[in-house]
C-alpha positions in Angstrom: -13.1 -8.6 10.1 -11.9 -6.8 13.2 -8.2 -6.1 13.5 -6.0 -8.4 15.6 -2.3 -9.0 16.4 -1.0 -12.2 14.8 1.9 -14.3 16.2 2.3 -17.2 13.8 4.6 -20.2 14.0 4.8 -21.8 10.6 6.7 -25.0 9.7 7.3 -25.6 6.0 9.6 -27.6 3.7 12.9 -25.7 3.5 12.9 -25.6 -0.3 9.9 -23.3 -0.2 10.1 -19.5 0.0 7.5 -17.8 2.2 5.7 -14.5 1.6 3.2 -13.5 4.2 1.4 -10.7 6.0 3.7 -9.4 8.8 7.4 -9.8 9.4 9.5 -12.9 9.9 11.4 -12.4 13.2 12.8 -15.9 13.7 13.8 -18.6 11.3 15.2 -22.1 12.3 16.1 -24.9 10.0 16.0 -28.6 11.2 16.7 -31.1 8.5 14.3 -30.5 5.6 11.9 -28.3 7.6 12.2 -24.6 8.4 10.2 -23.0 11.2 9.3 -19.4 11.0 7.9 -17.0 13.6 5.9 -14.2 11.9 4.3 -11.3 13.8 2.1 -8.5 12.6 0.7 -5.1 13.6 -3.1 -4.7 13.8 -4.4 -6.5 10.7 -7.8 -7.9 9.5 -6.5 -11.1 7.9 -3.3 -13.1 7.7 -2.2 -14.4 4.2 0.7 -16.6 3.3 2.1 -17.8 -0.1 4.6 -20.6 -0.7 6.6 -21.4 -3.8 9.8 -23.3 -4.7 10.0 -21.1 -7.8 9.9 -17.6 -6.4 12.4 -14.9 -7.3 12.2 -11.9 -5.0 13.2 -8.3 -5.7 13.4 -6.0 -2.6 13.7 -2.2 -2.3 13.2 0.2 0.5 11.3 3.5 0.6 10.9 5.6 3.7 12.0 2.7 5.9 9.4 0.3 4.3 10.6 -2.9 2.6 8.8 -3.5 -0.7 9.1 -7.1 -1.9 8.1 -8.3 -5.3 7.7 -12.1 -5.6 7.4 -13.7 -9.0 8.1 -16.6 -11.2 11.6 -16.7 -12.7 12.4 -14.9 -15.9 10.1 -11.8 -15.5 12.8 -9.2 -14.8 11.1 -6.3 -16.7 7.7 -7.1 -15.1 9.3 -7.3 -11.6 10.9 -3.9 -12.1 7.6 -2.3 -13.3 5.7 -3.9 -10.4 8.3 -2.5 -8.0 8.1 1.0 -9.5 4.3 1.1 -9.4 4.2 -0.4 -5.9 6.6 2.3 -4.6 4.9 5.1 -6.5 1.4 4.2 -5.3 2.6 3.7 -1.7 4.2 7.1 -1.6 1.2 8.7 -3.4 -1.4 7.3 -0.9 0.9 8.0 2.0 1.0 11.6 1.0 -2.7 11.9 0.0 -4.5 9.8 2.6 -2.3 9.1 5.6 0.7 7.0 6.7 1.2 3.4 5.7 1.7 1.9 9.2 3.6 -1.3 8.6 7.3 -1.9 7.8 6.9 -4.0 4.7 4.5 -4.8 1.8 4.6 -7.8 -0.6 3.5 -7.8 -4.2 3.0 -11.4 -5.4 2.5 -12.8 -8.9 -0.1 -15.6 -8.4 -2.2 -18.1 -10.4 -5.5 -16.5 -9.4 -8.5 -15.9 -11.6 -9.2 -12.3 -10.3 -7.0 -9.5 -11.5 -5.8 -8.9 -8.0 -6.6 -9.8 -4.4 -5.8 -7.7 -1.3 -4.6 -8.7 2.1 -3.0 -6.5 4.8 0.6 -5.9 3.8 0.3 -8.2 0.9 -1.3 -8.2 -2.6 -1.7 -10.9 -5.2 -1.6 -10.0 -8.9 -2.9 -12.4 -11.6 -0.2 -14.1 -13.6 -2.0 -13.4 -16.9 -1.6 -9.7 -16.1 2.1 -9.9 -15.1 3.2 -8.4 -18.4 4.6 -5.0 -19.2 2.7 -4.9 -22.4 -0.7 -5.1 -20.6 -1.8 -1.6 -19.5 -4.0 -3.0 -16.8 -0.8 -4.4 -15.1 -0.1 -0.9 -13.7 -3.8 -0.2 -12.9 -4.4 -3.4 -10.9 -1.2 -2.9 -8.8 -2.3 0.7 -8.0 -5.8 -0.5 -7.2 -4.6 -3.3 -4.9 -2.1 -1.0 -3.2 -5.0 1.4 -2.5 -6.7 -1.4 -0.5 -3.9 -1.1 2.0 -5.7 2.1 3.0 -9.3 1.2 2.1 -10.0 -2.3 3.6 -6.7 -3.0 5.4 -6.7 0.2 7.5 -10.3 1.5 7.1 -12.4 -1.6 7.2 -16.0 -2.3 6.2 -18.4 -5.1 5.7 -17.4 -6.3 2.2 -20.5 -8.4 1.8 -23.2 -5.9 2.8 -21.5 -2.6 1.8 -18.7 -3.5 -0.7 -18.6 -0.1 -2.4 -17.1 1.4 0.7 -13.6 -0.1 -0.1 -13.9 -0.9 -3.8 -15.3 2.5 -4.9 -12.8 4.4 -2.9 -10.0 2.2 -4.1 -11.0 2.8 -7.7 -11.0 6.5 -7.1 -7.5 6.1 -5.5 -6.3 4.9 -8.9 -7.3 8.3 -10.3 -5.3 9.9 -7.5 -2.3 7.8 -8.4 -2.5 8.6 -12.1 -2.8 12.3 -11.4 0.2 12.3 -9.1 2.4 10.3 -11.6 1.3 11.5 -15.0 -0.8 14.7 -14.5 -4.5 15.8 -14.7 -5.0 14.4 -18.3 -4.1 10.9 -17.2 -6.4 11.0 -14.2 -9.2 12.4 -16.5 -8.6 9.4 -18.8 -9.2 7.0 -15.9 -12.3 8.8 -14.9 -13.5 8.8 -18.5 -13.2 5.0 -18.6 -15.4 4.8 -15.5 -18.0 7.2 -17.0 -18.0 5.3 -20.3 -18.6 2.0 -18.6 -21.5 3.5 -16.7 -22.9 5.2 -19.7 -22.7 2.0 -21.8 -24.7 0.2 -19.1 -27.3 2.9 -18.8 -28.1 2.9 -22.5 -29.9 -0.5 -22.0 -30.4 -0.8 -18.2 -31.6 1.1 -15.2 -29.4 2.9 -12.7 -28.6 1.0 -9.5 -27.5 2.6 -6.2 -23.9 1.8 -5.4 -24.2 1.0 -1.7 -26.2 -2.2 -1.8 -25.2 -5.7 -0.6 -23.0 -7.7 -3.0 -25.7 -10.3 -3.6 -28.0 -7.7 -5.2 -25.7 -7.2 -8.2 -25.1 -9.4 -11.1 -21.5 -9.9 -12.2 -21.4 -7.0 -14.7 -23.5 -4.8 -12.4 -21.1 -5.3 -9.6 -18.2 -3.9 -11.6 -20.1 -1.0 -13.1 -21.8 0.2 -9.9 -19.7 -0.9 -6.9 -16.4 -0.1 -8.5 -16.8 2.5 -11.3 -19.9 4.4 -10.1 -18.5 4.1 -6.6 -15.4 6.0 -7.7 -17.6 8.5 -9.6 -19.2 9.6 -6.3 -15.8 11.1 -5.3 -15.4 12.7 -8.7 -18.8 14.4 -8.1 -17.5 15.7 -4.8 -14.3 17.0 -6.6 -16.5 18.7 -9.2 -18.7 20.4 -6.6 -16.2 21.2 -3.8 -12.7 20.9 -5.2 -9.9 18.4 -5.2 -8.3 19.9 -2.0 -11.5 19.6 -0.1 -11.9 16.0 -1.1 -8.3 15.2 -0.1 -8.9 16.8 3.3 -12.1 14.8 3.6 -10.3 11.5 2.8 -7.5 12.2 5.3 -10.1 12.9 7.9 -11.9 9.7 7.1 -8.7 7.7 7.3 -7.8 9.3 10.6 -11.2 8.7 12.2 -11.7 5.1 10.9 -8.3 3.5 10.7 -8.3 0.1 12.5 -12.1 0.4 12.6 -15.0 -0.9 10.5 -16.8 1.9 8.7 -20.3 1.9 7.4 -22.5 3.7 4.8 -24.1 5.7 7.6 -20.8 6.8 9.1 -19.4 7.8 5.7 -22.7 9.7 5.0 -22.3 11.6 8.3 -18.7 12.6 7.4 -19.8 13.7 3.9 -22.5 15.9 5.4 -20.1 17.3 8.0 -17.5 18.3 5.4 -19.7 19.3 2.4 -23.2 20.0 3.8 -26.8 19.0 3.2 -26.7 19.1 -0.6 -23.8 16.6 -0.7 -25.8 14.5 1.8 -28.8 14.5 -0.5 -26.6 13.3 -3.4 -25.1 10.7 -1.2 -28.5 9.3 -0.3 -29.5 9.1 -4.0 -26.2 7.7 -5.3 -25.7 5.2 -2.5 -29.2 4.3 -1.4 -31.3 5.3 -4.4 -33.4 7.7 -2.3 -34.9 10.8 -4.1 -35.9 14.0 -2.3 
């Protein structure tokens, strides 16, 4: 999707709380109906969630409102969700470029995916909304990463899905390194490598930059997500973490509010790291051999 400015007028039963992309700037109640006016900055999609059972926790960081919306009775989970949301927001702000909006919503939802991203808003699966589940932190950090890779730097998620998913998986490593140190980030990377190695023991390698329809369900996770992230780890191994951070900041600056492509990312890889990196890109992304 291209970006657009949304100006939404929404009428809903007054007993429902509303979480949405953008910011509510007007609110008028008439009988049992409340009408909201919601406006956004440049976004690719507009998402809204309604519930008569929401409880909301709000905190502010660097002038950004972070709202956690959940079912009642999940206080510990709400606090952890808030902590991870703020920490990942500040990490990616520092590492990649400024988050441009004045709020972000984290919403517990009865979805079947672990998480789903929208501009300024992420859904997290109810079954994962549990402080005893390690993936709870990972999925929040991942979906928050999509505020940079998808929301700001867009791409065709059908024909080139690795562009946002692989980079968002790598962003989880960046988050864990910032919060817990190099050993924690290495543990995340090792999980990606182990999944790829387990697949490769019985199956052939697949390039990561193919259309979504090419992959089976398991292949999609292994290659688009995990092997996609490992491309950036390879760049770190060869050129250093500082060089990759500078590369990603440049990518964010050049492509924010745009739709990037495999070809455009390849050109930037070659510009930053040279012909050898370009050759690896062509192999890892397209399956081309010299």
